[in-house]
ZADO-1210 file (C-alpha; in nm, 4 decimals, padded with zeros to 6 digits):
<atoms>
<atom x="02.3788" y="-00.0539" z="00.5727" code="MET" pos="1"/>
<atom x="02.4815" y="00.2451" z="00.7763" code="LYS" pos="2"/>
<atom x="02.8131" y="00.4015" z="00.6847" code="ASN" pos="3"/>
<atom x="02.9911" y="00.5277" z="01.0008" code="PRO" pos="4"/>
<atom x="03.1523" y="00.8080" z="00.7980" code="LYS" pos="5"/>
<atom x="02.8130" y="00.9552" z="00.7046" code="ASP" pos="6"/>
<atom x="02.6974" y="01.2582" z="00.8974" code="GLY" pos="7"/>
<atom x="02.3356" y="01.3116" z="00.9949" code="PHE" pos="8"/>
<atom x="02.2273" y="01.4844" z="00.6714" code="ILE" pos="9"/>
<atom x="02.4159" y="01.2484" z="00.4418" code="LYS" pos="10"/>
<atom x="02.2741" y="00.9505" z="00.6315" code="GLY" pos="11"/>
<atom x="01.9174" y="01.0814" z="00.5902" code="ARG" pos="12"/>
<atom x="01.9713" y="01.1412" z="00.2193" code="LEU" pos="13"/>
<atom x="02.0989" y="00.7845" z="00.1791" code="ARG" pos="14"/>
<atom x="01.7912" y="00.6585" z="00.3642" code="SER" pos="15"/>
<atom x="01.5621" y="00.8531" z="00.1324" code="ILE" pos="16"/>
<atom x="01.7429" y="00.7106" z="-00.1685" code="ARG" pos="17"/>
<atom x="01.6952" y="00.3553" z="-00.0382" code="PHE" pos="18"/>
<atom x="01.3276" y="00.4229" z="00.0351" code="ALA" pos="19"/>
<atom x="01.2673" y="00.5610" z="-00.3140" code="LEU" pos="20"/>
<atom x="01.4487" y="00.2622" z="-00.4620" code="ARG" pos="21"/>
<atom x="01.2223" y="00.0310" z="-00.2618" code="GLY" pos="22"/>
<atom x="00.9110" y="00.2120" z="-00.3841" code="MET" pos="23"/>
<atom x="01.0332" y="00.1846" z="-00.7443" code="PHE" pos="24"/>
<atom x="01.1109" y="-00.1870" z="-00.7030" code="LEU" pos="25"/>
<atom x="00.7632" y="-00.2500" z="-00.5632" code="LEU" pos="26"/>
<atom x="00.5959" y="-00.0634" z="-00.8482" code="MET" pos="27"/>
<atom x="00.8139" y="-00.2385" z="-01.1066" code="LYS" pos="28"/>
<atom x="00.7949" y="-00.5961" z="-00.9799" code="THR" pos="29"/>
<atom x="00.4837" y="-00.6532" z="-00.7688" code="GLU" pos="30"/>
<atom x="00.1495" y="-00.7123" z="-00.9379" code="ASP" pos="31"/>
<atom x="-00.0463" y="-00.6428" z="-00.6190" code="SER" pos="32"/>
<atom x="00.1072" y="-00.2949" z="-00.5944" code="ILE" pos="33"/>
<atom x="00.0387" y="-00.2318" z="-00.9633" code="LYS" pos="34"/>
<atom x="-00.3276" y="-00.3223" z="-00.9118" code="VAL" pos="35"/>
<atom x="-00.3540" y="-00.1025" z="-00.6020" code="GLN" pos="36"/>
<atom x="-00.1920" y="00.1917" z="-00.7826" code="LEU" pos="37"/>
<atom x="-00.4345" y="00.1452" z="-01.0735" code="PHE" pos="38"/>
<atom x="-00.7310" y="00.1447" z="-00.8329" code="VAL" pos="39"/>
<atom x="-00.5856" y="00.4491" z="-00.6547" code="ALA" pos="40"/>
<atom x="-00.5666" y="00.6281" z="-00.9901" code="THR" pos="41"/>
<atom x="-00.9307" y="00.5403" z="-01.0653" code="LEU" pos="42"/>
<atom x="-01.0611" y="00.6648" z="-00.7299" code="VAL" pos="43"/>
<atom x="-00.8505" y="00.9783" z="-00.7586" code="THR" pos="44"/>
<atom x="-01.0163" y="01.0448" z="-01.0928" code="GLY" pos="45"/>
<atom x="-01.3538" y="00.9750" z="-00.9336" code="ALA" pos="46"/>
<atom x="-01.2670" y="01.2237" z="-00.6591" code="GLY" pos="47"/>
<atom x="-01.2144" y="01.4972" z="-00.9170" code="PHE" pos="48"/>
<atom x="-01.5236" y="01.3956" z="-01.1127" code="TYR" pos="49"/>
<atom x="-01.7514" y="01.3995" z="-00.8065" code="PHE" pos="50"/>
<atom x="-01.5755" y="01.7014" z="-00.6541" code="GLU" pos="51"/>
<atom x="-01.5338" y="01.5398" z="-00.3149" code="ILE" pos="52"/>
<atom x="-01.4731" y="01.7589" z="-00.0104" code="SER" pos="53"/>
<atom x="-01.1391" y="01.8211" z="00.1576" code="ALA" pos="54"/>
<atom x="-01.2318" y="01.5826" z="00.4391" code="VAL" pos="55"/>
<atom x="-01.3281" y="01.3145" z="00.1869" code="GLU" pos="56"/>
<atom x="-00.9947" y="01.3670" z="00.0097" code="TRP" pos="57"/>
<atom x="-00.8203" y="01.3244" z="00.3440" code="MET" pos="58"/>
<atom x="-00.9925" y="00.9932" z="00.4119" code="PHE" pos="59"/>
<atom x="-00.9342" y="00.8735" z="00.0563" code="GLN" pos="60"/>
<atom x="-00.5629" y="00.9555" z="00.0672" code="ILE" pos="61"/>
<atom x="-00.5247" y="00.7885" z="00.4072" code="VAL" pos="62"/>
<atom x="-00.6891" y="00.4642" z="00.2944" code="VAL" pos="63"/>
<atom x="-00.4894" y="00.4613" z="-00.0306" code="ILE" pos="64"/>
<atom x="-00.1753" y="00.4934" z="00.1816" code="GLY" pos="65"/>
<atom x="-00.3018" y="00.2281" z="00.4229" code="LEU" pos="66"/>
<atom x="-00.3565" y="-00.0216" z="00.1424" code="VAL" pos="67"/>
<atom x="-00.0207" y="00.0504" z="-00.0229" code="LEU" pos="68"/>
<atom x="00.1646" y="00.0187" z="00.3085" code="VAL" pos="69"/>
<atom x="-00.0166" y="-00.3049" z="00.3969" code="ALA" pos="70"/>
<atom x="00.0520" y="-00.4539" z="00.0519" code="GLU" pos="71"/>
<atom x="00.4170" y="-00.3479" z="00.0742" code="SER" pos="72"/>
<atom x="00.4643" y="-00.5028" z="00.4183" code="LEU" pos="73"/>
<atom x="00.2848" y="-00.8173" z="00.3021" code="ASN" pos="74"/>
<atom x="00.5264" y="-00.8417" z="00.0101" code="THR" pos="75"/>
<atom x="00.8273" y="-00.7904" z="00.2389" code="ALA" pos="76"/>
<atom x="00.7074" y="-01.0583" z="00.4806" code="ILE" pos="77"/>
<atom x="00.6468" y="-01.3015" z="00.1954" code="GLU" pos="78"/>
<atom x="00.9918" y="-01.2358" z="00.0463" code="LYS" pos="79"/>
<atom x="01.1660" y="-01.2836" z="00.3828" code="VAL" pos="80"/>
<atom x="00.9642" y="-01.5995" z="00.4487" code="SER" pos="81"/>
<atom x="01.0555" y="-01.7445" z="00.1095" code="ASP" pos="82"/>
<atom x="01.4213" y="-01.6554" z="00.1673" code="PHE" pos="83"/>
<atom x="01.4325" y="-01.8142" z="00.5130" code="VAL" pos="84"/>
<atom x="01.2450" y="-02.1276" z="00.4093" code="HIS" pos="85"/>
<atom x="01.2145" y="-02.1708" z="00.0291" code="PRO" pos="86"/>
<atom x="01.0295" y="-02.5031" z="00.0552" code="ASP" pos="87"/>
<atom x="00.6729" y="-02.5326" z="00.1772" code="TYR" pos="88"/>
<atom x="00.6462" y="-02.5250" z="00.5548" code="HIS" pos="89"/>
<atom x="00.3250" y="-02.5123" z="00.7547" code="LYS" pos="90"/>
<atom x="00.4463" y="-02.2348" z="00.9891" code="LYS" pos="91"/>
<atom x="00.5748" y="-02.0204" z="00.7007" code="ILE" pos="92"/>
<atom x="00.2402" y="-02.0685" z="00.5257" code="GLY" pos="93"/>
<atom x="00.0635" y="-01.9563" z="00.8440" code="PHE" pos="94"/>
<atom x="00.2814" y="-01.6430" z="00.8647" code="ILE" pos="95"/>
<atom x="00.2196" y="-01.5601" z="00.4977" code="LYS" pos="96"/>
<atom x="-00.1566" y="-01.6108" z="00.5402" code="ASP" pos="97"/>
<atom x="-00.1642" y="-01.3712" z="00.8356" code="ILE" pos="98"/>
<atom x="00.0336" y="-01.1168" z="00.6359" code="SER" pos="99"/>
<atom x="-00.2092" y="-01.1456" z="00.3441" code="ALA" pos="100"/>
<atom x="-00.4967" y="-01.1135" z="00.5910" code="GLY" pos="101"/>
<atom x="-00.3590" y="-00.7829" z="00.7147" code="ALA" pos="102"/>
<atom x="-00.3513" y="-00.6506" z="00.3577" code="ALA" pos="103"/>
<atom x="-00.7082" y="-00.7749" z="00.3145" code="SER" pos="104"/>
<atom x="-00.8199" y="-00.5825" z="00.6247" code="PHE" pos="105"/>
<atom x="-00.6770" y="-00.2670" z="00.4687" code="ALA" pos="106"/>
<atom x="-00.8565" y="-00.3367" z="00.1399" code="ALA" pos="107"/>
<atom x="-01.1909" y="-00.3939" z="00.3160" code="VAL" pos="108"/>
<atom x="-01.1513" y="-00.0732" z="00.5172" code="ILE" pos="109"/>
<atom x="-01.0769" y="00.1149" z="00.1950" code="SER" pos="110"/>
<atom x="-01.3934" y="-00.0247" z="00.0354" code="LEU" pos="111"/>
<atom x="-01.5990" y="00.0880" z="00.3351" code="ILE" pos="112"/>
<atom x="-01.4528" y="00.4392" z="00.3159" code="VAL" pos="113"/>
<atom x="-01.5128" y="00.4468" z="-00.0612" code="ALA" pos="114"/>
<atom x="-01.8729" y="00.3463" z="00.0034" code="GLY" pos="115"/>
<atom x="-01.9222" y="00.6333" z="00.2460" code="PHE" pos="116"/>
<atom x="-01.7705" y="00.8780" z="-00.0012" code="ILE" pos="117"/>
<atom x="-01.9109" y="00.7611" z="-00.3344" code="TYR" pos="118"/>
<atom x="-02.2406" y="00.5765" z="-00.2794" code="LEU" pos="119"/>
<atom x="-02.4354" y="00.8941" z="-00.1908" code="PRO" pos="120"/>
<atom x="-02.2864" y="01.0708" z="-00.4944" code="LYS" pos="121"/>
<atom x="-02.3653" y="00.7817" z="-00.7289" code="ILE" pos="122"/>
<atom x="-02.7192" y="00.7602" z="-00.5883" code="ALA" pos="123"/>
<atom x="-02.7743" y="01.1243" z="-00.6863" code="LEU" pos="124"/>
<atom x="-02.6994" y="01.0355" z="-01.0502" code="LEU" pos="125"/>
<atom x="-03.0023" y="00.8065" z="-01.0646" code="PHE" pos="126"/>
</atoms>
């Protein structure tokens, strides 16, 4: 919550603190984020191993961010939905399914980008 006594700089610093706290809470409590961070670590290692180009690093970092953001927003939507309506409700289920679908779009896009980056490099090994 915004404190009216905070100046611009102090307000921004508080916002950063809340954002970092949110990132930590996601990494600590959400299995989907843990899995995505593990996969991100693996593909980062693969990037070093295969010596991918700067452009390939750019695409890889963007899709890692895309997946993490989508998973984070999916988690937030699910938490709000469960708070608003803790019991099963068809409309809440629909909202949660759409949210999960958005995260799935991000995951599929990341797999496509990974294919463009790594399949030609893996093919050269054989």
